C-alpha positions in Angstrom: -0.6 0.0 0.0 1.0 3.6 -0.9 2.2 6.4 1.9 -1.1 8.5 1.2 -3.9 5.4 1.0 -1.7 4.0 4.1 -2.3 7.6 6.2 -5.8 8.0 5.1 -6.3 4.3 6.4 -4.5 4.3 9.8 -5.9 8.0 10.2 -9.7 6.5 9.6 -9.4 3.2 12.1 -7.8 5.7 14.7 -10.7 8.1 14.9 -13.2 5.0 14.6 -11.3 3.3 17.3 -11.2 7.1 19.3 -14.9 7.5 19.1 -15.6 3.9 20.3 -13.8 4.3 23.2 -15.1 8.1 23.8 -18.3 8.1 22.9 -19.6 4.4 23.7 -17.0 3.1 26.2 -16.2 0.1 23.9 -12.2 -0.9 23.3 -12.1 -3.0 19.8 -8.3 -3.3 20.6 -6.0 -3.0 23.0 -3.8 -0.3 24.6 -0.6 -1.4 23.4 -2.1 -2.1 19.6 -4.0 1.1 19.2 0.0 2.8 20.4 1.5 0.8 17.7 -0.8 2.1 14.8 -0.4 6.2 15.8 3.2 5.3 16.2 3.1 4.2 12.8 0.8 6.8 11.9 2.9 9.5 13.2 6.0 7.9 11.6 4.4 8.0 8.0 3.3 11.7 8.9 6.9 13.1 9.4 8.0 11.0 6.4 5.7 12.3 4.0 3.8 16.0 5.8 2.0 16.8 3.3 0.2 14.2 3.5 -1.2 14.4 6.5 -5.1 14.7 6.9 -6.6 17.8 8.8 -8.1 15.1 11.5 -5.4 12.7 11.8 -5.2 12.0 15.5 -2.2 12.6 16.4 -2.7 16.1 16.8 -4.4 14.8 19.8 -0.8 14.0 21.3 0.2 17.7 21.3 3.7 19.0 20.4 3.4 22.5 18.9 4.7 25.4 21.0 2.4 28.3 20.8 4.3 31.8 21.7 1.0 33.3 21.3 -2.3 33.5 21.3 -4.1 35.5 18.7 -7.2 37.3 19.5 -10.1 36.7 17.5 -14.0 37.6 17.6 -16.6 35.1 18.3 -19.0 34.9 15.2 -22.3 34.8 17.8 -21.2 36.3 21.2 -21.0 34.5 24.7 -23.4 35.6 26.8 -23.0 35.2 30.5 -26.0 33.6 32.4 -27.5 35.3 35.2 -26.9 33.1 38.3 -29.6 32.6 41.5 -28.8 30.9 44.6 -32.9 31.3 45.6 -35.7 28.9 44.7 -37.9 31.8 44.5 -36.2 33.8 42.2 -36.2 30.8 39.9 -40.4 31.2 40.3 -40.3 34.7 39.8 -38.0 33.6 36.1 -40.4 31.6 35.3 -43.4 34.1 35.6 -41.3 36.1 33.5 -41.0 33.6 30.7 -44.9 33.0 31.1 -45.9 37.0 30.6 -42.8 36.9 28.0 -44.2 34.4 26.0 -47.9 35.7 26.4 -49.7 32.6 28.2 -47.9 30.2 25.1 -47.5 26.9 26.5 -43.3 25.8 26.9 -40.6 23.6 28.7 -37.8 23.9 29.7 -34.4 21.7 29.1 -32.3 21.9 32.3 -28.2 20.9 32.3 -25.6 20.6 34.9 -23.8 23.5 35.0 -20.2 22.6 35.1 -17.7 23.4 36.6 -14.3 25.0 33.4 -14.0 27.1 31.1 -16.6 28.1 28.3 -15.1 26.7 24.4 -16.3 27.9 21.3 -15.5 25.5 18.7 -16.0 25.9 14.4 -15.9 23.6 11.6 -15.9 24.0 8.1 -16.8 21.5 5.8 -16.8 19.2 8.4 -13.6 19.4 9.5 -12.5 21.1 13.4 -10.9 24.5 12.2 -11.0 26.9 15.8 -11.1 26.7 19.1 -11.5 29.5 21.1 -11.7 30.9 24.8 -15.0 32.8 25.9 -12.8 36.0 26.4 -14.8 38.7 27.5 -17.8 37.5 25.4 -16.7 39.5 22.4 -13.3 38.5 21.6 -11.1 34.9 23.0 -8.2 33.8 22.2 -7.6 31.2 19.5 -6.2 27.9 21.3 -6.8 25.5 18.5 -3.8 23.5 18.6 -5.3 23.0 22.6 -8.5 21.9 21.9 -7.1 19.3 19.2 -5.9 17.7 22.1 -9.5 16.8 23.3 -9.6 12.8 22.6 -13.9 13.0 23.0 -14.0 15.5 20.5 -14.4 14.4 16.8 -11.8 16.4 14.4 -14.2 15.5 11.1 -18.2 15.5 11.4 -19.7 13.4 8.9 -23.3 14.0 7.9 -25.6 11.3 9.3 -28.5 10.6 8.1 -31.8 12.8 8.9 -28.7 15.4 9.9 -28.0 18.5 7.6 -24.6 19.9 8.6 -24.4 23.3 7.2 -20.7 24.4 5.5 -20.0 26.6 8.4 -21.2 25.8 12.1 -20.0 26.1 15.6 -20.0 23.9 18.4 -20.2 25.4 22.4 -18.8 23.6 25.8 -17.4 23.0 28.6 -13.4 22.3 28.7 -12.8 20.2 32.0 -10.3 18.9 33.8 -11.8 14.9 35.6 -11.6 14.6 39.0 -8.6 12.1 38.6 -6.9 14.2 36.1 -7.1 16.7 38.9 -5.7 15.0 41.6 -2.9 13.7 39.5 -1.8 17.1 38.7 -1.8 18.4 42.6 -0.1 15.0 43.8 2.5 16.0 41.2 2.9 19.7 42.4 3.0 18.9 45.4 6.1 16.4 45.0 7.7 19.0 43.3 7.4 21.5 46.3 5.4 24.0 44.1 1.9 25.1 45.0 -0.9 23.3 44.3 -4.2 24.2 42.1 -7.2 25.7 44.5 -9.9 23.4 42.2 -10.3 21.8 39.0 -11.8 24.5 36.9 -8.5 27.1 37.6 -6.3 24.1 36.6 -8.5 23.7 33.7 -8.0 26.9 32.6 -4.8 27.2 33.4 -4.1 24.2 31.1 -5.8 25.4 28.2 -3.6 28.4 28.1 -0.5 26.5 28.3 1.7 27.1 24.9 3.1 23.4 25.0 0.1 21.4 23.5 2.3 18.3 24.5 1.9 19.0 27.8 -1.7 19.8 27.8 -2.3 16.8 26.1 -0.8 14.9 28.7 -3.1 16.4 31.2 -6.0 14.7 30.6 -8.7 17.7 29.4 -12.0 16.6 28.3 -15.2 18.9 27.0 -19.3 18.2 27.2 -21.0 20.0 24.5 -24.2 22.0 24.9 -24.6 24.2 21.9 -25.1 24.1 17.9 -25.2 27.4 16.3 -25.2 28.1 12.8 -26.5 31.3 10.1 -29.5 28.8 9.3 -31.8 27.6 11.6 -30.9 23.5 12.3 -33.1 22.5 15.0 -36.3 23.7 16.1 -35.7 22.7 19.9 -32.3 22.5 22.0 -33.5 18.8 22.5 -33.2 18.3 18.7 -29.6 19.8 18.7 -28.3 17.7 21.6 -29.9 14.6 20.2 -28.4 15.3 17.0 -24.9 16.4 18.4 -24.7 12.9 20.2 -25.5 11.5 17.1 -22.4 13.4 15.0 -20.0 12.3 17.3 -19.4 14.8 20.0 -19.7 14.3 23.7 -22.8 15.2 25.5 -23.5 14.7 28.8 -26.7 12.8 29.3 -27.4 14.1 32.4 -30.0 16.8 31.4 -33.9 16.2 31.3 -36.5 18.2 29.8 -39.1 19.7 31.9 -42.9 20.4 31.5 -43.1 22.8 34.5 -41.1 25.0 36.8 -42.5 22.3 39.4 -40.7 19.6 37.3 -37.2 21.8 37.6 -37.2 22.2 41.1 -37.8 18.1 41.5 -34.6 17.7 38.9 -32.5 20.4 40.8 -33.2 18.1 44.2 -32.5 15.2 42.5 -29.0 16.0 41.5 -28.2 18.0 44.6 -26.4 15.1 46.0 -26.3 13.1 42.6 -23.7 15.6 41.0 -21.1 14.4 43.1 -21.3 10.7 41.5 -20.0 12.5 38.4 -16.2 12.5 37.2 -16.2 16.3 37.0 -16.9 19.3 39.0 -20.5 21.0 38.7 -21.9 23.9 41.2 -25.2 24.3 39.8 -27.9 23.6 37.3 -28.7 25.8 34.0 -32.7 25.8 33.0 -33.5 27.3 29.5 -36.2 27.2 27.5 -36.6 24.4 25.1 -37.9 25.9 21.9 -35.7 28.0 19.7 -38.7 30.1 18.5 -39.5 31.2 22.0 -36.2 31.8 22.9 -36.0 34.5 19.9 -39.2 35.5 21.6 -37.5 36.5 24.5 -34.6 37.9 23.3 -31.7 39.1 25.5 -30.5 42.0 28.1 -27.4 43.6 27.5 -25.3 40.8 29.9 -27.6 37.6 29.5 -30.6 36.1 27.6 -34.1 36.4 29.0 -34.5 32.7 28.3 -31.8 30.9 30.9 -31.2 31.2 33.8 -28.4 29.2 36.4 -29.5 28.1 39.8 -26.4 27.3 41.7 -26.2 25.0 44.9 -24.6 26.3 47.6 -20.9 24.8 49.5 -21.8 21.8 51.5 -20.6 22.0 54.8 -21.0 19.0 57.4 -20.1 18.7 61.0 -17.5 15.9 62.5 -15.8 14.7 65.0 -12.3 15.5 65.7 -11.0 12.2 67.1 -7.0 12.7 66.6 -4.7 14.3 65.1 -1.9 12.7 62.8 1.7 14.1 61.6 3.0 13.6 58.2 6.6 14.2 57.4 8.0 16.0 54.2 10.9 15.8 52.3 12.0 19.2 53.9 11.4 17.9 57.2 8.2 20.2 57.6 5.6 18.2 60.0 2.1 18.6 58.5 -0.8 18.3 60.7 -3.6 16.0 60.3 -7.3 16.1 61.0 -8.6 12.9 61.6 -12.4 12.7 61.2 -15.6 10.8 62.3 -19.0 10.8 62.3 -21.0 11.2 65.4 -21.5 7.8 65.7 -18.9 5.8 67.5 -16.6 3.1 65.5 -17.4 4.7 62.3 -14.8 6.8 60.2 -15.2 9.5 58.5 -18.0 12.0 56.8 -19.9 12.0 53.3 -19.5 15.2 51.8 -19.7 16.3 48.7 -19.7 12.7 47.1 -16.7 11.3 49.1 -15.7 10.1 52.3 -14.1 12.1 53.9 -11.5 11.1 56.6 -9.0 13.2 56.5 -8.5 17.3 56.5 -4.9 18.9 56.5 -4.4 21.4 59.6 -1.9 23.0 57.8 0.3 24.0 60.6 0.5 24.5 64.5 -1.0 28.3 64.2 -3.6 27.2 62.3 -4.8 24.6 65.6 -4.1 27.4 67.7 -6.7 29.9 65.5 -9.4 27.6 65.5 -8.9 26.5 69.3 -9.1 23.1 68.5 -10.0 20.7 70.6 -9.6 16.4 70.4 -13.3 14.9 70.8 -14.7 18.7 69.6 -17.3 18.9 66.8 -16.1 20.6 63.2 -17.3 21.5 60.3 -15.5 20.4 57.4 -16.3 21.6 53.5 -14.4 20.6 50.4 -12.4 23.7 48.4 -13.6 23.6 45.6 -15.3 20.9 46.6 -12.0 18.7 45.9 -9.8 19.3 49.1 -11.3 18.5 52.9 -10.6 21.4 55.2 -11.6 22.3 58.9 -13.6 25.7 58.4 -14.1 26.1 62.3 -15.8 24.8 65.8 -19.1 24.2 66.5 -18.6 25.6 70.4 -22.1 24.9 71.1 -21.5 21.8 71.2 -18.4 21.3 73.6 -19.5 20.9 76.6 -21.5 17.6 75.1 -18.1 15.8 74.6 -15.1 14.6 76.8 -12.2 16.7 75.0 -8.9 17.0 75.1 -6.6 19.9 74.3 -4.0 19.5 71.2 -0.2 18.7 72.6 1.7 19.5 69.5 4.4 17.0 69.4 8.3 18.3 70.3 9.8 15.0 68.4 9.5 13.7 65.0 6.9 11.4 64.4 8.5 9.0 62.3 12.6 9.1 63.8 12.5 11.0 67.3 14.6 13.8 66.8 13.5 16.6 68.2 11.7 19.5 66.4 12.5 23.3 65.3 11.2 26.2 64.6 12.2 29.0 62.4 11.9 33.0 63.9 9.3 33.8 61.8 7.8 30.7 59.9 4.8 28.5 61.0 5.8 25.5 59.9 7.7 22.9 62.2 10.8 21.1 61.0 12.6 17.4 61.9 16.5 18.6 61.7 17.3 14.5 60.9 17.5 14.9 57.3 20.1 11.9 56.5 18.1 9.1 58.7 14.7 10.4 58.7 12.7 7.7 56.3 10.0 9.8 54.6 12.7 13.1 54.2 14.7 10.6 52.5 11.9 9.2 50.3 10.8 13.0 49.3 13.8 13.6 48.2 13.9 11.0 45.6 10.4 11.6 45.0 10.9 14.9 44.3 14.3 14.4 42.7 12.4 12.2 39.8 9.8 14.5 39.0 8.7 15.5 35.6 9.7 19.2 35.9 12.7 18.1 37.5 14.7 15.0 36.4 11.6 13.5 35.0 12.2 10.1 35.2 9.3 7.9 33.4 7.8 4.7 35.5 9.3 5.7 39.3 6.7 6.2 41.5 6.2 6.3 45.8 5.4 2.8 45.9 8.7 1.6 43.7 10.6 4.4 45.5 9.5 3.3 48.9 10.2 -0.6 47.8 13.5 0.4 46.5 14.2 2.3 49.8 13.7 -0.4 51.8 15.7 -2.7 49.7 18.6 -1.1 50.3 19.1 0.0 46.6 19.0 3.9 46.8 19.6 6.1 50.1 19.7 9.4 47.9 19.1 10.2 44.5 22.8 9.9 43.5 22.1 5.8 44.4 19.5 5.7 41.4 22.1 6.2 38.4 24.2 2.8 40.0 20.3 0.6 39.5 21.0 -2.4 37.3 18.4 -3.9 35.6 19.3 -7.1 37.3 18.1 -5.7 40.2 14.9 -4.0 39.5 13.3 -7.3 37.8 10.6 -9.7 39.7 11.5 -6.8 43.0 7.6 -7.0 44.6 6.5 -6.3 47.3 2.3 -6.8 48.7 0.3 -3.8 50.2 -2.4 -4.5 52.5 -5.2 -1.8 53.2 -6.0 -1.9 56.9 -9.2 -0.6 56.1 -10.3 -2.4 53.1 -8.3 -5.7 53.7 -7.5 -5.1 49.6 -4.2 -6.7 48.6 -2.0 -4.2 45.8 1.4 -5.8 44.4 3.7 -2.7 43.9 7.1 -4.6 41.3 9.0 -4.6 38.9 8.5 -6.0 36.0 10.5 -6.5 32.7 8.8 -3.9 30.9 8.7 -1.7 33.9 12.3 -2.2 35.0 13.8 -1.4 31.3 11.6 1.6 31.2 13.1 2.4 34.6 16.4 2.3 33.6 15.9 4.1 30.5 14.4 7.1 32.0 17.5 7.1 34.4 19.6 6.8 31.2 17.6 10.1 29.5 17.5 12.1 32.6 21.1 12.7 32.5 20.5 14.9 29.5 18.2 17.4 31.3 19.5 20.9 31.5 21.1 22.2 34.3 18.4 24.5 35.9 16.4 21.2 36.2 18.9 19.6 37.7 19.5 22.1 40.3 15.8 22.4 41.2 15.8 18.9 41.9 19.0 18.4 44.2 16.0 20.0 46.4 17.8 22.7 48.2 15.2 24.3 50.6 13.3 27.6 48.8 14.9 26.9 45.2 11.8 26.2 43.6 12.0 25.9 40.2 11.8 29.5 38.9 14.7 30.5 41.6 16.6 27.4 40.3 16.3 28.9 36.7 17.6 32.4 38.2 20.5 30.7 39.5 21.6 28.8 36.8 21.3 31.5 34.7 23.0 33.7 36.2 25.9 31.5 37.7 26.2 29.3 35.0 27.6 25.9 36.6 27.5 24.0 39.9 30.9 25.2 41.0 30.1 28.7 40.9 27.2 28.5 42.8 29.0 26.4 45.5 32.1 28.6 45.8 29.9 31.6 45.9 29.6 34.0 49.0 26.7 35.2 50.9 27.4 38.2 49.1 27.4 37.2 45.9 24.6 35.2 45.8 22.9 38.1 46.8 23.4 40.0 43.7 22.0 37.4 41.4 18.3 38.5 40.3 15.5 38.0 43.2 17.8 36.0 45.1 16.9 37.2 49.0 18.4 36.6 52.2 16.6 33.8 53.1 17.8 32.0 49.8 21.2 33.1 49.7 21.1 31.5 53.3 19.7 28.4 52.9 22.2 27.7 49.4 25.2 28.6 52.0 23.9 26.1 54.5 23.2 23.2 51.5 26.9 23.3 50.1 28.7 24.1 53.4 27.3 20.1 54.3 30.1 18.0 53.4 27.5 14.9 52.6 26.1 17.3 50.1 29.2 18.3 48.3 29.6 14.6 47.8 25.7 14.0 46.7 26.5 16.4 44.0 30.2 14.7 43.1 28.4 11.8 42.6 25.9 13.0 40.1 28.8 15.0 38.2 30.6 11.5 38.4 26.8 10.0 36.4 27.2 12.5 33.7 24.4 15.0 34.9 24.4 18.3 33.3 26.0 20.7 35.7 26.9 23.4 33.5 23.9 25.9 31.7 23.6 25.9 28.0 23.3 29.2 26.4 19.4 29.3 26.0 17.6 32.1 23.8 14.9 33.7 25.1 11.7 34.8 23.5 12.2 38.9 23.0 8.5 40.5 22.2 9.5 43.9 23.3 10.0 46.6 26.5 6.8 47.9 27.4 8.1 46.4 30.9 11.6 47.3 31.1 13.0 48.6 34.6 9.5 47.1 35.7 9.6 43.7 38.6 6.3 42.0 39.2 5.0 39.1 41.2 1.9 37.2 41.1 -0.6 35.6 43.5 -3.5 32.9 42.4 -4.7 31.7 39.1 -5.3 33.2 36.1 -7.9 33.2 32.8 -5.1 33.4 30.3 -1.9 32.2 32.0 -0.9 28.7 33.6 2.0 30.5 36.0 4.9 29.8 33.6 3.6 31.6 31.2 2.9 34.7 32.9 6.6 34.6 34.0 7.3 34.0 29.8 5.4 37.0 29.2 6.7 39.5 31.8 10.7 38.4 30.7 9.9 38.4 27.0 8.6 41.8 27.5 11.8 43.8 29.7 10.3 43.1 32.9 11.5 40.8 35.7 9.7 38.6 38.1 10.6 38.7 41.9 10.2 35.7 44.2 8.4 37.3 47.1 7.2 41.1 48.1 9.1 43.8 49.5 9.4 47.6 49.2 11.6 47.0 45.7 8.5 45.1 44.0 6.3 47.4 41.3 3.2 45.4 40.9 2.1 42.2 42.4 -0.6 40.3 40.2 -3.7 39.5 41.8 -5.8 36.5 40.1 -8.2 34.5 41.3 -8.3 33.2 44.9 -5.1 34.8 45.8 -2.8 34.3 48.8 -3.5 36.4 51.7 -0.1 36.7 52.9 1.0 38.1 50.1 -1.8 40.6 49.3 -1.5 41.8 53.0 2.0 42.5 53.0 1.4 44.5 49.3 -1.0 46.4 51.3 1.4 47.2 54.0 4.4 48.1 51.6 1.5 50.3 49.6 2.7 48.3 46.9 0.6 48.5 43.5 -1.7 45.9 42.9 -3.5 45.2 39.4 -5.5 42.6 37.5 -4.8 40.2 34.9 -6.9 42.6 32.7 -4.7 45.8 33.7 -1.4 44.0 33.1 -2.8 43.0 29.3 -3.2 46.8 28.9 -0.1 47.3 30.4 1.7 45.0 27.2 -0.4 46.7 24.8 1.2 50.2 25.4 
């Protein structure tokens, strides 16, 4: 078969298998067989790029880098909906609809209000050509390369029997990050010593705006489609359009319902108040729309929203729980994190049912938080899920304190893992274990940090396998990884039993896993110096600080031999970081560790990197940011600042020019900025500065 025919055949086959898997939940071939076909197609497309099909499934794996997202006008405005938390306001809305339609009969469609990012997707002659964010409703950002990575989105639509597909049409939907993908992202962020995302919505928004589509594909985004738009009227009702979209291969959530009366709408809202927690993504309410498109046209729009639709939002669920105890976890830096152990009010029943899951534990952050809440063992506490994901204790029911025996929480003076005496640095909230060379969770944590994708990016190794290697004495620090041989790994196994469920899980190294690990360790030697510097785990040296140190000093020896004054001359290196770097390299064990990495062949010298330059409008200005943003992932925001001549600093000080404040900002940065009279700007104001 000639290359052109084979490319077409593979494209059609893989798209068919993809549709069967994502639309019908049917796997007609194994993952391995699918991957082999995909690799064959990628190879052919590389050799014959002119033959690549517009709906090629290779678009879904990403790979392209987008320097800037073009701002484009929406063909049809993307208006927002009016919101309410009140059933009475829903009744009032229904009354306005009834009057507006002069008493003629009508019906509603109720849909889940998915908590993600609104997307507009345009098709021309059946081919997906453009994906755009909502933006301000009139214009949005063209993120086509990232939208193409959505595996449930058809890149080519073929007409179906009885369904007319116009030459140009648009579908709209909600892009989201499933809970499983969100939890994986936050685990990776924590392992890398980075700030985790507050909720899946923020994580989805940031991911859709990443400049690297390959990273977007890796994170596992998805989208539900809920609207069809074209210049000519194709369907009479919203229900008809949803049925047609499903038949055409779009991912339409089957949770919608047609309701004849507002009473039926109320019943749907009640039904899904708890049921929504069984869904694989975050929701925060119900959208109520008129079903008839003609009646929608009759009612029209206000300046901001349609008169024929409204969104009902659920209140955040909060439940009482008994604080039965506090346990203490040790992180890679030695930081001690207290964790609340929760029961419901029935004895011998662990956890509470909250937002669709059983919550048994909630972080208490540090000793200051325990003191602020005046927590005591035996208290009835209020528990919520931040972003309906992360459990947190929000307060104490003091009216019930006398009903149970309570006990003051005594913060430990010794490490719960190794027994070393804890210490607390002046001005810091956390307690630390000083036994970094002998405390098992610290040792394992540093190795886990070392292999993280933003550090040495060693595939196939994870927390369980690191623990197994540590227990077998094969690794005592990250440098030991470079001494591992395939023969040492193959066949190693550990059986873990869950004490609560009794289920058994096996962790081990089969043939393919062992080889992947050996290959991954070897490939990690190619990682640039800035990632090696981040990987070794100097306290306060995160990915951004590591990049600045690597860029300024150029090699590990210059950093190792630098004085305090020399370290302070590096961009954004303050007193705390400089002292931490000095302390690290003054330790002989650490110096030997670096030499072992040198011997293993890791990159300890920076290569010359050419940075993108867009302009000089920010020259001479310093920036810091807090929270999450609609148009930027954190790394992309830093690149944007630097590409326009600005500098990103590591902390709030009197020398900071601007603090960019996003959604859910950190309170400590805000308070400090206020005290120092630092100018705080929004994301929109920052974008306006670039446009000058």
